[in-house]
N, C-alpha and C positions, 0 to 999 in steps of 0.2 A: 102282793103274793109274798109270802113270808117262807124263805129256803132256810133249811139246816145241816150243814154239809154238803150242800149241793142238791138236796130233794126237796120237792114242794112241800111245806108242812101243815099252813094254813093261807086259804085267801079270802078277800072280801071286795066286793065290788065299791069303786072310789071312783071318784073324777076330782079335777079341780085343779087349780096351781096355788105355788107359793107367792103371795102379793105381798105379805107384809115382812120386810127384809131387818126390820127390827128386832123382830123376835131370834133368840138364839139359837142356834142349830146346835141340840144336845145330843151327845153320845152316851148312853148307859145310864141316863136318866131322863124322865116325863115329869112334869109339873101338869098337876090337875087342880083345879080350886086352891087351896091353900096347902095343900101336899104334895109333896115328892117324892116320886118313884123311882128308886134305883136300882138297877140290874145287877143282879148277886152272881156274878159268875167272872169270864174272860171275853175278851173283845179284841179280834184281829182284822185286819184290814176291812176299812169302812169306805163304801164308796157312794155317792148320790148323783144320781142319770135326772136327765131334762125328759126323757123318754121311757116306756117302758121295756125291759128286756126280754128276748126271749127265754126259753128253755133251755136251747142248745147253748146261747150265749151264758146263761148261771152256769151252766155244766162246764162250760170250758172255763171259766174264773175259778170253781172250785179246782178243777183238776188243775190248773196252770196258777195263773196270777193275773190281776187286772193291769192291763197295759195303759199308761196313762192317754195315750192318743185314741182310746175308743171313742165314738161317734157319741157324743149328748153328755160325755163323763162332765161334769160340773166341779165335783170337789173328790178326794181319793187320798185316804188317809192310812198308808201300809202299816204304820204303828210298829215301826223297827228301827227308829234312829237311836234307839237306847241299848241297855244290855239288860238281856232279859232276867229275870230276879235280881239283878246287880244295885250298882250305887249309881240312879240316874237323879242326883239333887241338881244338877245344871241343867236338866232336858224338862221343862216344865212347857213345851207347846207340841203339836203335833203338827208336821209338815204337810200341807196339801200341795200334792204333785200332779193335781190338775190345774188349779187356779191360783197357787200361791196363797190363799188364804187361811192360813196355819190355826188351829186350833188350841187352846188353852187347857190345859189340865188343873182340875180343881178335886181336893179329896183324895190324893193318892201320898203314900206314905214315900214316895220315892226311891226308897233302897229296900233291900232284900225280898222276899219272897212276897210282898205285899205292894210291888214297886209298879210304875206304871208300866211295865213293859211284859208282855209275856211270851216264851218261844212259840212260834207259828212252826206250821207244817212245810215243808219243801217237796214239791211234785217234781221239780228239777233233776234232770240226770247229772251225775258228775264223772268227767274221763280225766283221769290223768294220766300223759302219755309222756315219751322223750322222742325226738328226733335226731339225726345225724348232722352235724352244722353242713349246711347248704342244701338240706331238705325242707321240706314243707310239709303242712299236714294239713288235708283238705275236709271243709265241715262245711255244711250247709251253702254250698257256693262260695266259700270262701278260703283262703289260704290263708297260713300261718308260719313263719318262717323263723321268728323269735320267741325266745323263751318269755312267758307272761302267762296272764289270769285273764281267759277271755267268757264273754255271755253271748251265744248265740239262740239266735228264736227261731224256729224251726216252722213253716205253717200247716197246720195238719188238714187233713181232708175234710173234717166235719167243723172247720173254723178255728181250732183251738191252736193256739201257739205252743210249741214245745219247747222250753227251755233248757238247753243244755249248759252248764259251766265248765270248761275245759281248762285245767292247767297244766300248762305244756312246758315242757323244759329239752333243753337242747344239751346234749352229751358233751362230753370234752373231751377230744382225741389225746390219747395214750401214746 
């Protein structure tokens, strides 16, 4: 099944397993006979699972993000360790957040609008709030009483995790 922006686009019946570990796992390029076919577009967040995902899981991933502890996730590249459209000369590999099998980048300018990183979309909710000294801020069953930036995951009824970024400040007493 192929999904585009969370919606099923195409499907074909297939079965089998990957048995030749000496063949490179390529993102954005496929070799067929003597030709290389490259993807013309932008790719962000690539995951490989050892099992089929349900439509609900696909929808959740699209609405929020991949959690590296998902069952069956063998490789996950969030592709966000560089600066979108910026100077990424020193970033030549993708960090694998599921199995630490980093991927190497080939054929990228590594700088400017043809950089190796693009701006993804964020489905997270951002909260900026201030508390008084000695008070606490409660969110998702957690209490925060110090200034800082926090990420809170809330489990949704449909199986999706909601991500909330909390930027908390503590006011000073005048």
